[in-house]
Structures are given as C-alpha cells and as structure tokens.
N, C-alpha and C positions, 0 to 999 in steps of 0.2 A: 503491499500500499505503500504509495506514495503522497505524503501529508506537507511534501515541502513544497517552494515557489521553484524550484527549477527542474528540469528533464532529467533523468538518469540512464543511461543505457547499464543495464544488469549482466556483469559476465559471469560466469561458470567457469573455474578451471579445470580441465580433464573433462570436461563432462559434456553431453548435450543435455537441453533437457525440454520435455512436450510441453507447450504453451494451449494451455485447456481451455481457459479460460481469461475475456478481456472486458476492464468493467471500466464505470467511470463513479462520476456524481449521483447519474440518476439512474440507471440498466450496467444490466452487467450481460454479455454473451459467451454463452456455451457450446466450445464447437463438438459440433459433431465427430468422429471418429474418423472422418476419412479428410475430414477440415484439418485436424491436428498439425501444426509442423514440430521442425527441432528449431532450437536456436541455443549457441552458449553466449550470446551478448544482446539482449532485447532492451530498445529504446521504450522505458516507462512516464510517457509525460504527466506532468502537476495534477492531481486528482485523481489519476486511475490507478487502479490494479491489476493485478494479473498472479492469477493460478498456475504455479507451473509443476510438473512430476517429472524424478528421474529416481535412475536406480543407481545406487554406488556399488558397482561392480569391482572394483577397488580399492584397495586400502589404502593410506597415504595421509598425509595433509595436504589440504586444496583451499583455495579460496574464494569464497561470491564477495562480488566486489563492483563497484557502480566504475565504472571506466574512466570520466574527468576525473583528474589528476588531479585537478585542482579539490576535489571533496573525498581523497583519500590520502591528502599527503599531509604530514605532520608540519605546524608552524609554517602553513603558505597559504598566503590570502591572493585572492584572482587579481589582485591589483598590484601586488610582488614589482618592483622591476626588475629581479632578477628572483629566481628561485629558489626557497634553502635546499644548502646541500649539504650533502651526507658523506663524511670520512668515512675510509675502508672501514676502521673502528667501528662502525657504525653496527647494528644487525637491521637490516631493512624492514625485514618480516615482523621484528617485536618492535622496532622503536622508531623506526620511518614512514610508517602508516600510521594512519586515523581516519574518522570518520566512519563512513558509508563502505565497512568491510568488515563479513566475517569471517574466520577462523575454520573450520570443517575438516574434524577428522573420523576417518574411516577405518574402524577397527579391521583385521582381520575374520575373516569368517572362522568355523573349526575347521574346514580341510582346505582352508584358502593359503599356499606360500606363495612368500614373493620371488619368483625365479631372478638370480644375481649370477648365471652360469651365460657368458655371451652366447650370441646369437649363431649361429652357423654362417658362415661366407658371409654376412653383412657388406651393402657396398659401402665405401670411407669417403667423406669430404673431410676439406678442412677447410674453416670458417676464420677467419682473420679478425676482430676488432681494431681494427686502426684509427687513430686521430692523429687531429693536422692542427698544428697553432693557429689561431688568429683569422679564423673563417670567420668568426663573426665578432667584428671590431675584435677586443682583446681575447674572447673567447674559443676553445678551439671547434672544430666539426670533428663528429664522427662517423665513422661507418662499418656496416657490415661489407667482407670480401672474403667473395670464396674464392680459395686457387681453383685457379685451371693453370694447369703447370708450374712454372715457377711459383714461389713464397711471392706474393705480391709485397710491393717496399711497406716500410710501416706508413707513413706518411700519406697513403694512398688512401682516398675515399672517395665513395662512389654520391651521386645526387641523392641516394636510396638505397638502400643494400642489394648487394646482388639477389638476383630469383634462386630461389630455391628448386627444384622441381624433382621429387620423389614417385615411387609409384606405389599405387595399396598393394599392401601385403608383402614389400619387400622388405629385407629387415636392412638397416643402416645404420651407420655409426658417424657421430659428426665432432671433429676433435674441435672445439673452440678455445681460440687463442687467442688471450687477451694482452694486446701491445700497451694500453693507453696507460694514464697515472692513476686512474681510479678502479676500484674492485666494477663488476659488471655481472650479469648473470645475461641470461637467452630465456624468455618465457615461448613457446610452443603453445601459439595463442589461436585452439581450438581444435588441437590435435588429440585423442584420447591414447593417455603414453602413461606410463609407469609414473606415480608421483616425483621419487628422486629425481627425473630427469625434466620436471614439470618448468623448473625456474625462476624460483625464489628462495634464495638464496636462506639457510639459517632454519629454511620450514617444508620446504618439498624432502619427502622420502616418508620412513615408518620406524617409530621408536629411536632406538640408536643413530640409524642408518639418516642421517641428514645431509642433503646437499649444501654444500658450503659455496659462498659469492665466490667467482673464480677473480684470484687479486692481479693487480700488474703483475706483469712475466706468466703469470700461470696458465694451464691450459686447465679445459674437463671436457671428456668424452662422453654424449647425448646418446643413447641408442634408444629406439623406436621403430614400431612396425606402423607405418599407417595403415587408420583401419577402412578410409574410405576416400573416394576423389571429390577433390575439389577446391576450395578457393581457402588459402588460410593464411594467418600471418606471423610472422617473428619477433620479436621486440625484448629490449629490455625491460626488467622486471629488479630495477636497483636505482634509485635515486632520478628516478623517472620523467623529473621536471624538467632537466637539463638536459638529460642521455638523450631520453626519448625525442625532447624538441631538437636536437641536434643531429639526426642523422643515423642513431641504432634503430633501426625498423627497418623491415624487407617484408615479402610479399614469396609465401611458401605455397607453391602449384602440387597438387599431389592428383598424379596421374591414373587410370586403369590400366592391367600388366597389358604389354603390348602395344599401348596405343604412345603416338610420339607428337609431344606438343609443337603448332605449328603458329612462330610465335607471327608470324606475317596475320593469320585470323585470327588469334588468340590473343588478346590485346588487355593488359590489365593497366587500371587506374588506381593511384596508390596515392593518397590524399594524406598530409602530413604536414606538420609545421618548419620552414624554414628560420629557425631559429630559436635559442633560450629567452625564455622571458614573456611577459604576457602582452599579447596582442602583437604578435610577429606574425608575418603576412603567412598566408596560408600557401603551400607548396602542393604543384601534381607533378608525380614522379621523380619528385625532387627538384622540381623546377618552378622560381616563382611568376617567372614568365615562358609555361612551355609552348613547343615547337605546335607547327597548325598539324592537324592528323588526318593522315591520307587514309581513303578507304577507298576501295571498287566495285561500283554498283557491281548488282545480281552477284552479292558474292555473300555469304551467312558469316558472319565477326559472332565472336562467342566473347561477351565483354566483362570484366571482373573490375567490381568496383570496391574498394577496398578502404575504410577510417581507423590510420592511428595518427591522426592530430591529437597531443596531449588534452585538448580540452574544448576540442569541437563539436559543433554537430554540422553536419553538412546536408544544404538540399540541392541534388542535382539534377541536371535536366538538361535532355536533348532537343533543340528547339529548331524550327523550320528558318526561311526568311523573313515570316511575318508573324514569331516570336513563340508562336505554340507548337507544344511539343510533338514530337514523330511517336511509331509505335516501334515498340520493342516487346517482346514475348520474355515472360517471368522465367526465371530454373531454378535457380538455389538461395539459399539464404545459410549464410555462415559455413558455406562447406559441404549443407547438410540439400537437397534436392528437394526441392517442395509435392507436396502430395498433387495429385495428378489432376483435379480440376481447380487449381493454381495456378499451372503450367496453364498462360495465355496473352494473348496481346494487350500492353495496355500502354495509355500514353508516359513517357517517357518521363518521368517523374519520380525522383524518389529519393525522401529523408532517409540520409545514415550516417547515424551517431560513429562516436569513437566506440572503436572496436567492433564495429560491424562488417560484414564481407556480402555481398549482393552480386549474383550473376545474372546477365538477360543474353538474350541473342537477338542479334540487328542483321536484317538485311538488307540495304537501299535497295531501291528498284532503279533508280535515275541518277543520274549526273545530278549534283546538286551544291549548294553551299548552306552546311548548317553550325551549328552553336554548340557547344559544350558549358551548359553554363553550373559556375557551381558559387552557391553563397554559402557562405562559412558563418555562422553564430557561434560568437565565445564571450558569452558575460564576463564582464558588462559592455561589451563592446559593438558599436553599430554593426552590423554584417556587412560582412565584403562580400565583391561579385568578381570572380574571374570566371573571363570569357575568352574559350581557346575555337577558334578556327577548325571547324570539320569539312575537308576537301572531300568531295565524295566522285570521282571521273569515270 
C-alpha cells in the first residue's frame, strides 16, 4: 500500500512475483488467471495498492525495496549537491541503506542443500570495473568493460556498460575484477540465481557464507545458469548514488539455446544518468545527445527498453511527424513474456520506472521520420524531454 506522496517502483531480488490484484482509493481489480503477469519491479503510484504472490524456492538473504535510490540511501536527500559517499569500510547492506527496504531471509527446507560444487563446463567471462578520473568535472566516470581479447586498459570506460549476452540454461562464470579505488558489487537484476551471487556485499548468501563487497584490486567469480530468455540489467549495488549515476550499469540479454542475437534488428535502449548529483541530465545508451536511430522499412525489430537511472521515472513514446504515437506490439516485462491476451498492438507510449524493462516488436511499413521522445521525471525537478530522430528508410 503506497500511502506516500511519491510513486515507488518496488523491486524483489532473485525472484519474480505474480501481480494478482491492483487497486486504488475507490476500487480493486482482481486479475483472472490468464491475465496475471510476472514482474521483478513494479511501479506503485501514490494511493495505489497491489497484491503480489511469489514462492521462495531458493534459500538465502534477499531484498525487497524501492528502486529510487534517494528512497533507500542513508543520509541522502534528493536536493543534495552530491550524494553521500560510502567508504569501503562501511557495510552497504547494514549501514548504507535505509528507508523503503526490507531484508528477507529464506531458510533452507528440510531436504534442501545449497550446491557449492563448480558447474561442469561453464562458459567463462571476465568483466572489469574501470575508473577514469575527471569525467564529470572533478568526479570520475566508471564503467563495466567485458574482456574481448586482451584485457582492456584500466581507465577505459564505455558510454554504458558492455552488453552481456548469455544463453538460457547454459552455466556461466563471470570473473568481476575491481580496478577502481572503491568497493563495488554487481547485482544481476531480474536473474533467478543463488543468493550468494545476487550482488549485495555483506548480505547476499546464507548463514556463515555471505558474499563480501569486491574491494579495490580484488575479484569475485559469479556463477549462474539463467532460467529464462529475456531483457535484464546488471548494476552496482554499493554506494549507488554516485557509482550508478557515473556509469556502473549495463544491459544483460539472455537468448534461447541455438539463438544468435542480431544486433541490427534487436535494439537496446538503455536509460540512465549522465553523472553524479541530483538533476544530472538523462542519458540514452550512455549519451546525453544520442545520434539518430536508423531503421529499415518492412523489417521487424525487437526493441528493449531498460531504465536504470538512479531516481528517474521515464515516459517513452515513439511518435510520427504529427506527434501521434505509432503502434508497436507488447512482448515482455522484466524479462518475462506477457500473458497471450496482453500481447497486442498498442500505441507506442509507456511509463518505465527505474529498475523496469519492457520489450516490444516494431515493424515500420514505410519510409518516414519518427521521434523517440523520452520525458524524465525526477523529484523535485521539472520534467526534461529528450527527442531522438528515428529515420526509417
């Protein structure tokens, strides 16, 4: 029940929940079985309620929290010039978070055992956490850079984190190497995995086996086997007010076995922030002023929208020359496919809160000039509008 004056995107670590009922001050809607959809993050507006159901099928420590960082950060106000910084001596889980957050401890069942044995023949990746000084004035920029060939230089950062593409059902080991001067962790947002690898240093795990934050110069190996194909996120979960705003996030895509992602027709639109401090401009795929988007007519595209800005709610729209939304087809939410009755052509407008992902298919039928419009809402600042030309040929 949201009795506050602000909306809250509510995120559950490690599990999907079913949304079986939504309501407001005057009425409730109970969804029929075929209309119940899954989410890992759901925006709950002011004065609204939702009834969620989920099954804790994996033991460990988990979190349920608002994904607006200002609502869970200790000693930080939304009008601060700079966010509160945590030193590596502080425990992010027990000392660095407050507000709209609940710790959940799932005990092992009578016959449950947490496997610690290495998975046979996993795919192995190396993910470097890099830092470059003076990217945002006197403040550094950060970046997740996936090794492709030789290790990347320590000060190399990307506009946004390297896309990581995994395969459903294929085990993977990701070695995370911290080259920054601060402790970091990596949360695999939306992925159903073992608690120890969930990415909250000092909390994720079970009993006496709790994962630490990754200190400067150290590394940590993450093991997982994705359960489903879809659109996910990976991002820092340690001092998020600055690290997240300064680049420590990236898209995580899981494909089905035998499938190869076509980067021409499979497009990622990753919405984040372009630097620390309240009111920093929004960024799309790491750019404050992104280049025009080029599409071909009579071609089917899968478009993946991801919002991982620290404290933003975005309203996206794909508009024609008259400012009217075109049509696209809904497909998935938070990596989970929608119920069949919800897979339909709808006007191309969507509210995407921090921590949410949405997938659509879009098939332009003719050459035309469109506009991808992204309106950013961050309390207490006035809405800001980004318009990106979409050129269909």
